C-alpha positions as CSV (number, residue, x, y, z in Angstrom):
1,M,85.6,94.7,126.4
2,E,88.4,96.3,128.4
3,N,91.8,94.7,128.3
4,P,93.6,93.9,131.5
5,E,95.4,97.2,131.6
6,G,92.1,99.1,131.7
7,H,92.4,100.7,128.3
8,V,89.5,100.5,125.9
9,L,91.4,101.2,122.7
10,N,94.4,99.2,121.5
11,V,96.8,101.9,120.5
12,R,99.3,99.3,119.3
13,A,96.9,98.6,116.4
14,V,97.9,101.9,114.9
15,A,101.3,102.5,116.5
16,S,102.9,99.3,115.3
17,P,104.6,99.1,111.9
18,V,101.7,97.1,110.5
19,G,99.2,99.6,112.0
20,V,101.1,102.5,110.4
21,V,101.1,100.7,107.0
22,R,97.4,100.1,107.3
23,L,96.7,103.8,108.0
24,L,98.8,104.6,104.9
25,Q,96.8,102.1,102.9
26,A,93.5,103.8,103.9
27,A,94.9,107.2,103.1
28,F,96.3,106.2,99.7
29,A,93.1,104.3,98.7
30,C,90.9,107.3,99.8
31,T,93.1,109.7,98.0
32,T,93.1,107.6,94.8
33,F,89.4,107.2,94.5
34,S,88.8,110.8,95.5
35,L,91.1,112.1,92.8
36,V,89.4,109.9,90.2
37,A,85.9,110.8,91.4
38,H,86.6,114.5,91.7
39,R,88.3,115.3,88.4
40,A,90.4,112.5,86.8
41,G,87.4,110.6,85.7
42,F,86.8,107.0,84.7
43,S,84.6,105.2,82.2
44,A,83.5,101.8,81.0
45,A,84.4,98.5,82.7
46,P,88.1,99.2,83.3
47,G,87.4,102.4,85.1
48,T,84.6,100.9,87.1
49,F,86.8,98.0,88.1
50,C,89.6,100.4,89.3
51,V,87.2,102.5,91.4
52,F,85.7,99.4,92.9
53,V,89.1,98.1,93.9
54,W,90.1,101.3,95.6
55,C,86.8,101.7,97.4
56,F,86.8,98.0,98.4
57,C,90.4,98.2,99.7
58,F,89.6,101.4,101.6
59,A,86.5,100.0,103.2
60,V,88.0,96.7,104.3
61,T,91.2,98.3,105.6
62,V,89.2,100.8,107.7
63,F,87.2,97.8,109.0
64,I,90.3,95.9,110.0
65,V,91.9,99.0,111.6
66,S,88.8,99.8,113.6
67,C,88.3,96.2,114.7
68,E,91.8,96.0,115.9
69,L,91.7,99.4,117.5
70,T,88.5,98.5,119.5
71,H,89.3,94.8,120.1
72,L,86.1,94.0,118.1
73,H,87.9,91.2,116.2
74,A,88.0,89.2,119.4
75,C,84.2,89.0,119.2
76,L,84.2,87.6,115.7
77,H,84.5,83.9,116.7
78,V,83.4,82.6,113.3
79,L,86.5,83.6,111.5
80,S,90.3,83.3,112.1
81,W,91.4,87.0,112.3
82,G,94.9,86.2,111.3
83,N,93.8,84.2,108.2
84,F,91.3,86.9,107.3
85,T,93.8,89.8,107.5
86,A,96.6,87.8,105.7
87,A,94.3,86.7,102.9
88,F,92.8,90.2,102.4
89,T,96.2,91.8,102.4
90,M,97.5,89.5,99.6
91,L,94.2,89.9,97.7
92,A,94.4,93.7,98.0
93,T,98.0,93.6,96.8
94,L,97.0,91.8,93.7
95,L,93.9,93.9,93.1
96,S,95.7,97.2,93.7
97,V,98.6,96.4,91.3
98,T,96.0,95.3,88.7
99,A,94.0,98.5,89.1
100,A,97.1,100.7,89.1
101,I,98.3,99.1,85.8
102,I,94.8,99.2,84.2
103,Y,94.1,102.8,85.2
104,A,97.5,104.0,83.9
105,L,97.1,102.1,80.6
106,Y,93.5,103.1,79.9
107,F,93.3,106.6,81.2
108,V,96.7,108.3,81.5
109,Q,98.3,110.1,78.6
110,L,101.2,112.4,78.6
111,S,99.8,115.0,76.2
112,C,97.2,117.5,77.4
113,Y,93.6,117.3,76.5
114,P,92.0,120.0,74.3
115,I,90.3,121.5,77.3
116,G,93.6,121.7,79.3
117,C,96.1,119.8,81.3
118,E,94.1,119.6,84.6
119,V,92.5,116.2,83.8
120,R,95.8,114.8,82.8
121,D,97.4,116.0,86.0
122,F,94.7,114.4,88.1
123,R,95.0,111.1,86.3
124,I,98.8,111.1,86.8
125,A,98.3,111.9,90.5
126,A,95.7,109.1,90.8
127,S,98.1,106.7,89.1
128,V,100.9,107.7,91.5
129,F,98.7,107.2,94.6
130,A,97.4,103.9,93.2
131,S,101.1,102.7,92.9
132,L,101.7,103.9,96.5
133,L,98.7,101.8,97.6
134,F,100.2,98.7,95.9
135,V,103.5,99.4,97.6
136,A,101.8,99.8,101.0
137,Y,100.0,96.5,100.7
138,T,103.2,94.8,99.5
139,V,105.0,96.1,102.6
140,E,102.2,94.7,104.8
141,V,102.5,91.3,103.1
142,F,106.2,91.2,104.0
143,L,105.5,92.4,107.6
144,I,102.8,89.8,108.4
145,R,104.3,86.9,106.4
146,A,105.1,83.9,108.7
147,R,108.7,83.2,109.0
148,P,110.1,79.6,109.1
149,G,109.6,78.1,112.5
150,Q,107.2,80.8,113.6
151,A,103.7,79.8,114.6
152,G,101.1,81.8,112.8
153,S,98.0,81.6,110.7
154,Y,98.0,79.4,107.6
155,M,97.2,82.2,105.2
156,A,100.4,84.1,106.3
157,T,102.6,81.2,105.1
158,I,103.9,80.9,101.6
159,S,101.4,78.2,100.9
160,G,98.5,80.3,102.0
161,L,99.7,83.3,100.0
162,L,100.0,81.2,96.9
163,K,96.4,80.0,97.4
164,V,95.3,83.6,97.1
165,V,97.4,84.1,94.0
166,Q,95.9,80.9,92.5
167,A,92.4,82.1,93.2
168,F,93.2,85.5,91.7
169,V,94.6,84.0,88.5
170,A,91.6,81.7,88.2
171,C,89.3,84.8,88.4
172,I,91.4,86.5,85.7
173,I,91.2,83.4,83.5
174,F,87.5,82.9,83.9
175,G,86.9,86.7,83.4
176,A,88.8,86.6,80.2
177,L,86.8,83.6,79.0
178,V,83.5,85.4,79.6
179,S,84.4,88.6,77.8
180,E,84.3,88.0,74.1
181,S,86.5,84.9,74.2
182,Q,86.7,82.3,71.5
183,Y,87.7,79.5,73.7
184,K,84.8,77.3,72.5
185,R,86.5,77.1,69.1
186,Y,89.5,75.2,70.4
187,V,89.3,71.8,72.1
188,A,92.7,72.2,73.7
189,T,91.6,75.4,75.4
190,Q,88.4,73.8,76.6
191,W,90.5,71.0,78.2
192,C,92.9,73.4,79.8
193,V,89.9,75.3,81.4
194,A,88.4,72.0,82.5
195,V,91.6,70.8,84.1
196,Y,92.2,74.2,85.8
197,S,88.6,74.2,87.1
198,F,89.0,70.7,88.5
199,C,92.3,71.5,90.2
């Protein structure tokens, strides 16, 4: 799988602005879930969701970087690489902002715990790196976004990015309906869910 210049690795995959941002994303995601796993801690469904988001973002970002670095994405004929990376980037942006907000709201407090301030400091550091992860994914969305008149993948257009937002909002709505919701009590809410499901 050598390219015409004879090089096996695609250095531009990590030397370009998008490549540098992806390396930062991997570093921020790894740092965030490492801080949480090491000392900051997490519990219950909100904490598990946050750790899943950071691990998922790290794993897929490393997969994308390694595929582009080794030209492996050219062998994946079943999927449009541009659409995959654009859709994942937008989804990771939404997931990472959600995880950063949830972790900060559920786990960070400014006062020290009875056992000391170390856990609080780790949780604040994890929240900072979670916010940096969101910023890094947002920067990539703006870097890969298709400009007017530019030929690119559908998912990099505004319409494609809005499709990802629509699917994400649907997941939030249906997730909220599942967890202790009383939507069955109100006919109007049932109709709203039915119409949103149909659309």
